[in-house]
C-alpha positions in Angstrom: 0.0 -0.1 -0.2 1.0 3.4 -0.7 0.2 6.3 1.5 -0.2 9.6 0.3 -0.1 13.0 2.3 0.3 15.1 -1.1 -2.7 17.0 -2.5 -1.9 16.2 -5.8 -0.5 12.8 -5.5 -3.0 10.2 -5.5 -2.3 6.9 -4.5 -4.0 4.0 -2.7 -4.8 5.6 0.6 -5.0 9.9 0.7 -5.0 11.7 3.3 -4.9 15.6 4.3 -2.7 16.9 7.3 -2.6 20.2 6.9 -3.7 22.1 10.0 -3.4 19.4 12.3 -1.0 17.1 14.0 -0.4 13.8 13.1 -2.4 11.1 15.6 -2.2 7.6 16.0 -4.7 6.8 13.2 -1.9 8.2 11.0 0.8 6.0 12.8 -1.4 3.1 12.3 -1.8 3.4 8.5 1.9 4.4 8.2 2.6 1.4 9.9 0.9 -0.7 7.2 2.3 1.6 4.0 4.9 0.3 1.6 6.1 4.0 0.6 4.9 7.3 2.0 4.5 10.5 0.1 4.6 13.7 1.9 4.1 17.5 0.5 7.1 20.1 0.8 5.2 21.9 3.9 5.0 18.7 5.8 5.4 19.1 9.6 8.1 18.2 11.1 6.1 15.9 13.2 4.7 14.2 10.3 8.0 13.3 8.9 9.4 12.1 12.2 6.4 9.9 12.4 6.6 8.6 8.8 10.7 8.3 8.8 10.2 5.7 11.6 7.5 4.2 10.8 8.3 3.2 7.4 11.1 2.4 5.2 10.3 4.5 2.2 9.2 8.1 2.3 9.5 10.8 -0.5 10.6 13.5 0.0 13.9 12.7 1.7 14.1 16.0 4.5 16.2 14.5 6.9 18.6 17.2 6.5 16.0 20.2 6.2 14.8 19.3 9.9 18.8 18.1 11.2 19.8 21.6 9.9 17.2 24.2 10.2 17.1 27.7 8.8 20.2 29.8 7.5 22.2 28.9 10.6 21.6 25.6 10.1 22.7 25.3 6.4 25.6 27.5 7.0 26.8 24.4 9.7 25.9 21.6 7.0 28.0 23.6 4.5 30.5 23.4 6.5 30.8 20.3 8.1 30.5 18.7 3.9 32.9 20.9 3.8 31.1 22.1 0.4 32.9 24.9 -1.4 30.5 28.3 0.1 31.0 32.4 1.2 32.9 32.0 4.0 30.3 32.1 6.8 30.0 33.2 10.3 26.9 31.8 12.5 25.5 33.5 15.7 22.3 31.8 17.6 21.9 35.3 19.3 21.8 38.9 20.0 24.3 38.9 22.8 27.0 37.5 20.4 26.9 41.4 18.9 30.2 42.1 19.9 31.5 39.7 18.0 30.0 40.4 14.7 31.6 43.9 14.9 34.7 42.6 15.2 34.3 40.0 12.5 33.0 42.8 10.2 36.3 44.8 10.9 38.4 41.8 10.2 36.7 41.0 7.3 36.1 44.0 5.9 33.0 45.3 3.6 31.0 44.9 1.9 29.1 41.5 4.1 25.9 39.7 3.7 23.6 39.3 6.4 21.6 36.7 6.7 18.5 36.2 9.2 17.4 32.7 9.8 14.5 32.7 8.3 12.2 34.0 5.4 12.3 33.6 1.6 12.6 35.6 -1.6 15.7 37.3 -0.3 12.9 39.2 2.5 15.8 38.9 5.2 18.7 39.1 3.6 21.0 42.2 3.6 24.1 43.3 1.8 25.9 45.7 4.5 28.2 48.4 2.5 29.8 50.0 5.6 30.0 50.5 9.5 26.2 52.8 8.8 24.7 49.4 7.3 26.2 47.5 9.9 24.3 49.7 12.9 21.2 49.4 11.2 21.5 45.9 11.1 22.5 45.3 14.4 19.5 47.3 15.9 17.4 45.2 13.0 18.6 41.7 14.3 17.7 42.7 18.5 14.1 43.9 17.0 13.5 40.8 15.4 14.7 38.9 18.1 12.1 40.4 20.6 9.6 38.7 18.4 10.8 35.5 19.2 13.0 34.9 16.2 16.5 34.5 16.2 19.9 33.4 14.7 21.5 34.7 11.7 24.5 34.4 9.3 27.3 36.7 8.8 28.8 36.1 5.2 31.2 37.3 2.6 30.1 39.0 0.1 30.8 37.3 -3.5 31.7 39.4 -6.5 29.3 38.4 -9.4 26.3 38.2 -6.8 24.0 40.1 -9.3 23.5 36.2 -10.9 22.9 33.1 -9.2 22.3 30.0 -10.7 19.0 28.0 -9.3 19.8 24.0 -9.7 16.5 22.6 -9.1 16.3 18.9 -7.7 13.0 16.9 -8.0 13.8 13.1 -7.4 16.4 12.0 -10.1 15.8 15.1 -12.0 18.0 17.8 -12.6 17.1 21.6 -13.3 19.2 24.5 -13.7 18.9 28.4 -14.8 20.1 31.3 -13.9 18.1 34.0 -12.0 19.9 37.7 -13.3 19.2 41.1 -11.2 19.3 43.5 -14.4 19.1 46.6 -11.8 23.2 46.8 -10.6 21.3 49.0 -7.9 19.0 46.0 -6.6 20.4 43.7 -4.6 19.4 40.2 -4.5 17.9 37.7 -7.4 14.9 36.6 -6.0 12.1 37.1 -8.9 10.0 39.1 -6.2 13.1 41.0 -6.7 12.8 41.8 -10.2 15.5 39.3 -11.7 15.0 37.6 -14.6 15.3 33.6 -15.7 17.6 32.8 -18.4 17.6 29.3 -19.2 20.5 29.1 -21.6 23.2 31.2 -20.9 27.1 29.5 -20.1 25.8 25.7 -20.5 29.1 24.6 -19.2 28.8 26.5 -15.7 25.5 25.6 -15.5 26.8 22.1 -15.7 29.7 22.9 -13.2 26.9 24.0 -10.6 24.5 21.0 -11.9 27.6 18.9 -10.9 28.0 20.0 -7.4 24.5 20.0 -6.6 24.2 16.3 -7.6 27.2 15.3 -5.5 26.1 17.1 -2.8 22.5 16.0 -2.9 24.4 12.0 -2.9 26.5 12.7 0.0 23.1 14.2 1.9 20.4 12.2 -0.2 18.3 15.3 -0.5 15.5 14.8 -3.3 13.8 17.9 -3.6 14.8 21.4 -3.2 16.1 24.2 -5.1 19.6 25.1 -4.5 21.5 28.3 -5.2 25.0 28.5 -6.4 27.3 31.4 -7.2 30.5 32.1 -8.7 33.2 34.2 -8.1 33.7 37.0 -10.5 37.0 37.7 -11.6 38.1 41.6 -12.3 36.8 41.6 -15.3 34.1 40.7 -14.6 34.1 37.4 -15.9 33.1 33.9 -13.7 36.1 32.3 -12.7 34.1 28.7 -12.8 34.4 27.6 -9.2 30.9 27.2 -7.9 30.1 28.1 -5.0 27.1 26.6 -2.7 24.9 29.4 -1.6 21.7 28.5 0.0 19.2 25.3 0.0 15.6 26.5 -1.0 13.0 23.5 0.2 10.3 25.4 -0.7 11.0 27.1 -4.5 9.8 29.1 -7.2 8.7 27.3 -10.1 8.6 30.2 -12.7 12.1 28.8 -14.2 10.4 25.6 -14.4 7.8 26.5 -16.6 5.1 27.3 -13.6 3.2 25.3 -11.3 1.7 22.5 -13.5 5.1 22.0 -15.5 6.6 21.7 -11.8 3.6 19.2 -11.2 4.4 16.8 -13.7 7.7 16.7 -13.2 7.2 16.1 -9.4 4.7 13.1 -10.1 6.6 11.3 -13.2 10.0 11.4 -10.5 7.9 9.9 -7.7 6.2 7.1 -10.0 9.6 6.3 -11.0 11.2 6.4 -7.4 8.2 4.0 -6.6 9.1 1.6 -9.6 12.9 1.7 -8.2 11.6 0.3 -5.2 9.4 -2.2 -6.8 6.2 -1.3 -5.7 3.0 0.4 -7.0 -0.2 1.3 -6.3 -2.5 -1.0 -5.8 -6.2 0.4 -5.3 -7.4 4.0 -5.0 -9.5 4.0 -2.1 -10.5 7.4 -3.2 -11.1 9.0 0.2 -9.2 11.0 2.3 -9.2 12.1 5.4 
């Protein structure tokens, strides 16, 4: 029996868990399953239950929950020795004195990443000490709301363009996100970046290779990775890919939209199930 918690993937048994915590009924059903399909937005409680009760769970979110947030990803990159921008992890505002010392030693510009947020909304470019003071005040203010943790990262020349490599099962889709406004920091589509699927295929291949090797090491099989290439003084990329970020939730514009994404996802889940030697037997048609 295949159990799906994903609203867009129909299996033998289909269950919705949005807005509630998994219960003993979920546990009993998962224990009977040969494989479990989870949505991108599944809770840690549901994921932990599925992993404990079933040998085959898609997607593999071990890393997502073991290394949460921007601070967790920075720690993961450091532990795995994957090439990445030099990063300093902070867990609390009491460490802000260290923040200033690192900024003085490293020099500007620097990048500040709060531990949460998407589309670049909590990522800031620090060009000088004035920006640093504003950032430190922002960190302190956010902390009063219960949000904690941030990363201070070296700025990589060429940051107006990032390579997004989307991993869906065994599928890899790479494309550039290019910020056309030289005065805007960040390459998210929400900040005005455009999608380029064709430029510099050799660099795209290098970025895809480093992501694929990383996924083999970590077992990640559903995520959008951002990769940077350090620009030389001439403005040309030097060909060394640097892992920037893992996005467990990612935009679909560069994939052709949501419909195209779900078609890829369904195909990859089907292939994953086939590789396990299990198949959907009889759809119950019922959801709970």
